[in-house]
Each structure stands twice: as structure tokens, then as C-alpha cells.
N, CA and C atoms as an extended XYZ file, in Angstrom:
330
Properties=species:S:1:pos:R:3:atomname:S:1:resname:S:1:resid:I:1 pbc="F F F"
N         0.887       -1.368       -0.019 N   MET     1
C        -0.116       -0.087        0.328 CA  MET     1
C         0.714        1.207       -0.192 C   MET     1
N         0.586        1.904       -1.306 N   SER     2
C         1.001        3.493       -1.235 CA  SER     2
C         0.931        4.228       -0.121 C   SER     2
N         1.176        4.964        0.419 N   ILE     3
C         1.531        6.340        0.964 CA  ILE     3
C         1.026        7.986        0.232 C   ILE     3
N        -0.181        8.454       -0.184 N   THR     4
C        -0.753        9.286       -0.438 CA  THR     4
C        -0.783       10.732        0.075 C   THR     4
N        -1.129       11.911       -0.826 N   ARG     5
C        -1.386       12.743       -0.460 CA  ARG     5
C        -1.342       13.619       -1.392 C   ARG     5
N        -2.481       14.908       -1.082 N   THR     6
C        -2.714       16.086       -2.120 CA  THR     6
C        -2.742       17.203       -2.252 C   THR     6
N        -1.543       18.080       -2.149 N   THR     7
C        -1.514       19.730       -1.649 CA  THR     7
C        -2.246       20.037       -2.652 C   THR     7
N        -2.680       21.806       -2.169 N   HIS     8
C        -3.403       22.675       -2.726 CA  HIS     8
C        -2.792       23.731       -2.666 C   HIS     8
N        -2.648       24.736       -3.826 N   ARG     9
C        -2.034       25.853       -3.615 CA  ARG     9
C        -2.265       27.217       -4.707 C   ARG     9
N        -1.989       28.192       -5.177 N   THR    10
C        -2.195       29.554       -5.814 CA  THR    10
C        -1.250       29.321       -6.563 C   THR    10
N        -1.471       29.793       -7.804 N   VAL    11
C        -0.248       29.737       -8.774 CA  VAL    11
C        -0.831       31.063       -9.557 C   VAL    11
N         0.182       31.749       -9.844 N   THR    12
C        -0.489       33.023      -10.626 CA  THR    12
C         0.297       32.824      -12.559 C   THR    12
N        -0.296       33.593      -13.169 N   PHE    13
C        -0.076       33.476      -14.620 CA  PHE    13
C         0.163       35.277      -14.922 C   PHE    13
N         1.123       35.856      -15.428 N   PHE    14
C         1.105       37.196      -15.990 CA  PHE    14
C         1.124       37.237      -17.224 C   PHE    14
N         1.036       36.785      -18.566 N   HIS    15
C         0.479       36.758      -19.095 CA  HIS    15
C        -0.211       35.262      -19.360 C   HIS    15
N        -0.603       35.288      -20.667 N   PRO    16
C        -1.076       33.707      -21.117 CA  PRO    16
C        -0.461       32.992      -21.789 C   PRO    16
N        -1.028       31.999      -21.339 N   PHE    17
C        -0.016       30.800      -21.637 CA  PHE    17
C        -0.339       29.499      -21.662 C   PHE    17
N         0.477       28.649      -21.938 N   HIS    18
C        -0.608       26.926      -22.282 CA  HIS    18
C        -0.364       25.900      -22.235 C   HIS    18
N        -1.273       24.803      -21.418 N   LEU    19
C        -0.894       23.814      -20.144 CA  LEU    19
C        -0.706       23.050      -22.088 C   LEU    19
N         0.025       21.530      -22.060 N   PRO    20
C        -0.693       20.507      -22.958 CA  PRO    20
C        -2.149       19.886      -21.711 C   PRO    20
N        -3.120       19.209      -22.648 N   GLY    21
C        -4.324       19.100      -23.422 CA  GLY    21
C        -5.458       20.408      -23.029 C   GLY    21
N        -4.828       21.420      -23.619 N   HIS    22
C        -5.696       22.541      -23.600 CA  HIS    22
C        -5.531       23.221      -24.872 C   HIS    22
N        -6.214       22.821      -25.862 N   PRO    23
C        -6.023       23.437      -27.220 CA  PRO    23
C        -5.489       24.738      -27.813 C   PRO    23
N        -5.620       25.842      -26.594 N   GLY    24
C        -5.309       27.322      -26.735 CA  GLY    24
C        -4.617       28.372      -26.009 C   GLY    24
N        -4.565       29.314      -25.548 N   LEU    25
C        -4.159       30.054      -24.623 CA  LEU    25
C        -5.079       30.171      -23.251 C   LEU    25
N        -4.122       29.868      -21.947 N   LEU    26
C        -5.342       30.202      -20.739 CA  LEU    26
C        -4.843       31.460      -20.068 C   LEU    26
N        -6.283       32.006      -20.128 N   SER    27
C        -5.894       33.934      -19.612 CA  SER    27
C        -4.504       33.499      -17.888 C   SER    27
N        -4.308       34.749      -18.153 N   PRO    28
C        -3.551       35.541      -16.949 CA  PRO    28
C        -4.698       35.650      -16.318 C   PRO    28
N        -4.079       34.852      -14.957 N   GLY    29
C        -4.886       34.943      -13.181 CA  GLY    29
C        -4.573       34.298      -12.440 C   GLY    29
N        -5.009       33.902      -11.436 N   GLU    30
C        -4.414       33.021      -10.334 CA  GLU    30
C        -5.697       32.010      -11.094 C   GLU    30
N        -4.505       30.764      -10.319 N   TYR    31
C        -5.245       29.827      -10.826 CA  TYR    31
C        -5.072       28.371       -9.274 C   TYR    31
N        -6.123       27.680       -8.633 N   GLU    32
C        -6.308       26.455       -7.725 CA  GLU    32
C        -5.277       25.560       -8.491 C   GLU    32
N        -4.589       25.098       -7.611 N   VAL    33
C        -3.802       23.597       -8.541 CA  VAL    33
C        -3.807       22.382       -6.716 C   VAL    33
N        -4.388       21.732       -7.660 N   ASP    34
C        -4.410       20.511       -6.601 CA  ASP    34
C        -2.774       19.683       -7.188 C   ASP    34
N        -2.147       18.784       -5.812 N   THR    35
C        -1.305       18.136       -6.723 CA  THR    35
C        -1.152       16.946       -5.738 C   THR    35
N        -1.348       15.828       -6.658 N   ASN    36
C        -1.112       14.195       -5.986 CA  ASN    36
C        -0.174       14.052       -6.012 C   ASN    36
N         0.398       13.415       -5.012 N   GLU    37
C         2.204       12.976       -4.471 CA  GLU    37
C         1.842       12.046       -3.476 C   GLU    37
N         2.584       11.032       -3.832 N   LYS    38
C         3.073        9.404       -3.172 CA  LYS    38
C         4.532       10.062       -2.631 C   LYS    38
N         4.261        8.799       -1.632 N   LEU    39
C         5.563        8.825       -0.423 CA  LEU    39
C         6.652        8.375       -1.394 C   LEU    39
N         8.118        8.731       -1.098 N   ASP    40
C         8.898        7.912       -2.275 CA  ASP    40
C         9.174        7.305       -1.502 C   ASP    40
N         9.295        5.295       -1.476 N   PRO    41
C         9.789        4.443       -0.705 CA  PRO    41
C        11.371        4.057       -0.964 C   PRO    41
N        11.847        5.297       -1.235 N   ASN    42
C        13.565        4.537       -1.727 CA  ASN    42
C        14.085        5.631       -0.805 C   ASN    42
N        13.219        6.879       -0.733 N   ALA    43
C        14.514        7.705       -0.393 CA  ALA    43
C        14.646        7.286        1.376 C   ALA    43
N        15.661        8.127        1.737 N   ALA    44
C        16.519        8.303        3.091 CA  ALA    44
C        15.540        9.110        4.035 C   ALA    44
N        15.156       10.226        3.330 N   MET    45
C        14.302       10.949        4.518 CA  MET    45
C        12.525       10.855        3.766 C   MET    45
N        11.972       11.453        4.086 N   ARG    46
C         9.955       11.292        3.906 CA  ARG    46
C        10.072       12.176        2.748 C   ARG    46
N         9.839       12.013        1.691 N   SER    47
C         9.907       12.925        0.153 CA  SER    47
C         8.559       12.303       -0.282 C   SER    47
N         8.086       13.161       -1.377 N   TYR    48
C         6.627       12.603       -1.860 CA  TYR    48
C         7.561       12.817       -3.321 C   TYR    48
N         6.806       11.880       -4.403 N   ILE    49
C         6.613       12.215       -5.822 CA  ILE    49
C         5.699       12.916       -6.129 C   ILE    49
N         6.007       13.639       -6.890 N   LYS    50
C         4.468       14.095       -7.666 CA  LYS    50
C         3.974       13.497       -8.846 C   LYS    50
N         2.896       13.395       -8.441 N   LEU    51
C         2.403       12.079       -9.829 CA  LEU    51
C         1.203       13.180      -10.906 C   LEU    51
N         0.732       13.971      -10.717 N   GLU    52
C        -0.208       14.385      -11.506 CA  GLU    52
C        -0.788       15.910      -10.433 C   GLU    52
N        -1.288       17.164      -11.739 N   CYS    53
C        -1.566       18.573      -11.055 CA  CYS    53
C        -3.316       18.390      -11.423 C   CYS    53
N        -4.131       18.899      -10.731 N   HIS    54
C        -5.177       19.510      -11.417 CA  HIS    54
C        -5.709       20.605      -11.191 C   HIS    54
N        -5.021       21.328      -11.770 N   VAL    55
C        -5.861       23.125      -12.535 CA  VAL    55
C        -7.372       23.161      -13.033 C   VAL    55
N        -7.478       24.249      -11.493 N   HIS    56
C        -9.162       24.571      -11.943 CA  HIS    56
C        -9.136       25.352      -12.444 C   HIS    56
N       -10.010       25.184      -13.671 N   LEU    57
C       -10.255       26.868      -14.470 CA  LEU    57
C       -11.425       27.139      -14.433 C   LEU    57
N       -11.281       28.673      -13.888 N   TRP    58
C       -12.539       29.425      -13.943 CA  TRP    58
C       -13.245       29.764      -14.911 C   TRP    58
N       -12.252       30.430      -15.697 N   ALA    59
C       -13.213       31.764      -16.889 CA  ALA    59
C       -13.750       30.290      -17.313 C   ALA    59
N       -14.874       30.917      -18.483 N   GLU    60
C       -15.419       30.144      -19.180 CA  GLU    60
C       -15.163       29.792      -20.736 C   GLU    60
N       -14.497       30.521      -20.422 N   GLU    61
C       -13.895       31.056      -22.102 CA  GLU    61
C       -12.203       29.750      -22.530 C   GLU    61
N       -12.198       28.503      -20.919 N   ASP    62
C       -11.015       28.514      -20.793 CA  ASP    62
C       -11.432       27.103      -20.132 C   ASP    62
N       -12.625       26.826      -19.908 N   GLN    63
C       -12.878       25.593      -19.961 CA  GLN    63
C       -13.761       24.758      -21.405 C   GLN    63
N       -12.780       23.608      -21.139 N   ILE    64
C       -12.895       22.549      -22.332 CA  ILE    64
C       -14.442       21.412      -21.902 C   ILE    64
N       -15.032       22.092      -23.019 N   ASP    65
C       -16.526       21.617      -22.721 CA  ASP    65
C       -17.281       21.251      -21.588 C   ASP    65
N       -17.496       22.197      -20.848 N   GLY    66
C       -17.665       22.647      -19.272 CA  GLY    66
C       -16.880       22.268      -18.691 C   GLY    66
N       -15.396       21.069      -18.454 N   ASN    67
C       -14.237       20.770      -17.689 CA  ASN    67
C       -14.269       22.066      -17.570 C   ASN    67
N       -13.924       22.124      -15.829 N   ASP    68
C       -13.608       23.014      -15.000 CA  ASP    68
C       -11.925       22.671      -14.658 C   ASP    68
N       -11.414       21.375      -14.745 N   VAL    69
C       -10.568       20.509      -14.553 CA  VAL    69
C        -9.459       20.455      -14.995 C   VAL    69
N        -8.211       21.389      -15.182 N   LEU    70
C        -7.499       20.038      -16.370 CA  LEU    70
C        -6.180       19.479      -16.039 C   LEU    70
N        -6.027       18.562      -15.980 N   THR    71
C        -5.432       17.342      -15.060 CA  THR    71
C        -3.870       17.598      -16.291 C   THR    71
N        -2.484       18.138      -15.696 N   VAL    72
C        -1.203       17.761      -16.439 CA  VAL    72
C        -0.342       17.531      -15.560 C   VAL    72
N         1.121       17.374      -16.371 N   ALA    73
C         2.203       16.445      -15.507 CA  ALA    73
C         2.502       17.893      -14.691 C   ALA    73
N         3.419       17.879      -13.396 N   PRO    74
C         3.466       18.549      -12.629 CA  PRO    74
C         4.982       18.916      -13.410 C   PRO    74
N         5.827       18.367      -14.141 N   GLN    75
C         6.594       19.138      -14.891 CA  GLN    75
C         6.436       19.684      -15.534 C   GLN    75
N         5.507       20.173      -15.980 N   ALA    76
C         4.551       20.895      -17.642 CA  ALA    76
C         3.908       22.393      -16.584 C   ALA    76
N         3.520       21.946      -15.527 N   LEU    77
C         2.823       23.640      -15.009 CA  LEU    77
C         4.425       24.551      -14.297 C   LEU    77
N         5.516       22.991      -13.499 N   GLU    78
C         6.831       23.994      -13.468 CA  GLU    78
C         7.146       24.950      -14.731 C   GLU    78
N         7.279       24.282      -16.180 N   ALA    79
C         7.897       24.645      -17.010 CA  ALA    79
C         6.633       26.124      -17.264 C   ALA    79
N         5.185       25.730      -17.574 N   ALA    80
C         5.084       27.170      -17.872 CA  ALA    80
C         4.879       28.418      -16.777 C   ALA    80
N         4.985       27.508      -15.691 N   LEU    81
C         5.320       28.748      -14.271 CA  LEU    81
C         6.707       29.561      -15.202 C   LEU    81
N         8.032       29.085      -14.876 N   ALA    82
C         8.912       29.305      -15.073 CA  ALA    82
C         9.337       30.160      -16.675 C   ALA    82
N         8.163       29.885      -17.937 N   LEU    83
C         8.298       30.337      -18.428 CA  LEU    83
C         7.599       31.936      -18.527 C   LEU    83
N         6.353       31.811      -18.078 N   ASP    84
C         6.063       33.071      -17.419 CA  ASP    84
C         6.626       34.200      -16.910 C   ASP    84
N         7.212       33.625      -15.718 N   SER    85
C         7.950       34.771      -14.899 CA  SER    85
C         9.067       35.081      -15.178 C   SER    85
N        10.067       34.493      -16.166 N   ASP    86
C        11.410       35.105      -16.310 CA  ASP    86
C        11.328       35.826      -17.573 C   ASP    86
N        11.761       36.817      -17.369 N   PRO    87
C        11.512       38.111      -18.030 CA  PRO    87
C        13.680       38.536      -19.298 C   PRO    87
N        14.347       36.674      -18.850 N   LEU    88
C        15.235       36.609      -19.966 CA  LEU    88
C        14.346       36.028      -20.960 C   LEU    88
N        13.510       35.196      -20.404 N   ARG    89
C        12.520       34.113      -22.148 CA  ARG    89
C        11.431       35.214      -22.488 C   ARG    89
N        11.719       36.277      -22.709 N   GLU    90
C        10.730       36.906      -22.931 CA  GLU    90
C        10.465       37.029      -24.602 C   GLU    90
N        11.184       36.756      -25.269 N   ASP    91
C        10.946       35.938      -27.152 CA  ASP    91
C        10.463       35.071      -26.570 C   ASP    91
N        11.307       34.280      -26.441 N   GLU    92
C        10.434       32.765      -26.287 CA  GLU    92
C         9.273       32.635      -26.125 C   GLU    92
N         8.870       33.503      -24.620 N   ARG    93
C         6.712       33.428      -24.184 CA  ARG    93
C         6.575       33.933      -25.623 C   ARG    93
N         6.999       34.988      -26.480 N   ASN    94
C         6.456       36.200      -27.083 CA  ASN    94
C         5.980       34.466      -28.447 C   ASN    94
N         7.184       34.162      -28.710 N   ARG    95
C         6.532       33.109      -29.522 CA  ARG    95
C         5.639       32.469      -29.297 C   ARG    95
N         5.835       31.496      -28.248 N   MET    96
C         4.617       30.629      -27.783 CA  MET    96
C         3.359       30.941      -28.252 C   MET    96
N         3.252       32.431      -27.542 N   ILE    97
C         1.985       32.883      -27.584 CA  ILE    97
C         1.240       33.651      -29.117 C   ILE    97
N         1.961       33.721      -30.076 N   LYS    98
C         2.283       33.901      -31.330 CA  LYS    98
C         1.540       32.426      -32.343 C   LYS    98
N         2.224       31.356      -31.469 N   SER    99
C         1.577       30.401      -31.630 CA  SER    99
C         0.743       29.871      -31.404 C   SER    99
N        -0.259       30.386      -30.982 N   PHE   100
C        -1.324       29.850      -30.872 CA  PHE   100
C        -2.356       31.133      -30.780 C   PHE   100
N        -2.216       31.828      -31.790 N   GLY   101
C        -3.057       32.753      -32.209 CA  GLY   101
C        -3.406       33.836      -31.480 C   GLY   101
N        -1.859       34.700      -30.247 N   GLY   102
C        -2.228       35.360      -29.457 CA  GLY   102
C        -1.425       36.496      -29.872 C   GLY   102
N        -1.884       37.841      -28.945 N   ARG   103
C        -1.172       38.718      -29.211 CA  ARG   103
C        -0.015       38.727      -27.795 C   ARG   103
N         0.758       38.862      -27.808 N   PRO   104
C         2.066       38.805      -27.355 CA  PRO   104
C         1.833       40.208      -26.440 C   PRO   104
N         1.863       39.881      -25.013 N   THR   105
C         1.925       41.857      -24.082 CA  THR   105
C         2.708       42.574      -24.190 C   THR   105
N         3.791       42.049      -24.244 N   ASP   106
C         4.971       43.249      -24.436 CA  ASP   106
C         5.819       43.508      -25.784 C   ASP   106
N         6.598       43.821      -25.297 N   ASN   107
C         6.275       45.244      -26.472 CA  ASN   107
C         7.828       44.378      -27.350 C   ASN   107
N         8.133       43.472      -26.854 N   ALA   108
C         9.651       43.132      -27.587 CA  ALA   108
C         9.345       42.351      -28.997 C   ALA   108
N         8.245       41.451      -29.000 N   ALA   109
C         7.749       40.748      -30.367 CA  ALA   109
C         7.145       41.875      -31.169 C   ALA   109
N         6.473       43.023      -30.791 N   ALA   110
C         5.606       43.678      -31.521 CA  ALA   110
C         6.179       43.836      -32.877 C   ALA   110
């Protein structure tokens, strides 16, 4: 029997962003995230392995077929947060936004 837990946090995106499993861009804003984790049986100290994240989609335009929760890999969520918050990756972020038909919010890609 494995020991599991669910952690809860709020994350903030300052720019439009994309997560796997969603066909387009998601709106900037605050999102509630529940992360399912399991106890790592091989760790010397108590630690948990992140299994999946459930991102709650509050905006109707972000929901897919009325589904208000998007399940993503923890690595994908962390990568999206890193891209959103890193000012040195502005060009990369703007290319991603353009690739989904959005308009970059920064002047660098104009």
C-alpha cells in the first residue's frame, strides 16, 4: 500500500500561457492547483513524488466542454510557470503566444 497526499496551492500567471491537454492559450490570472503525490519508498528522508496536477479553470472561455479542471504533469505546470515569470525568456514566451494565435503583451515581439 502506498501513502498518498494531495497538496493545494494558488499559482499566478502574468501572461497568456499554454498547458498540454488544452487546445489554446489560457488567460493570465490566479489558478488553484491540487497536486497528487505519493511517498517515495526509496528516499532516505520522507519525501514525496509528484504524480499529477489538477488546475482549476475558472474562466468559461478556458473550459473545455464545460470541464473546469485540467489534469497536467507537474513538470509541464512548472515549465509554464518558469516561462511566464522569467524576464530573460520574453522572446520565447512571445513566440509561444503567437504560435497559438494570441497577441504578445510585451513590446519586444511587436
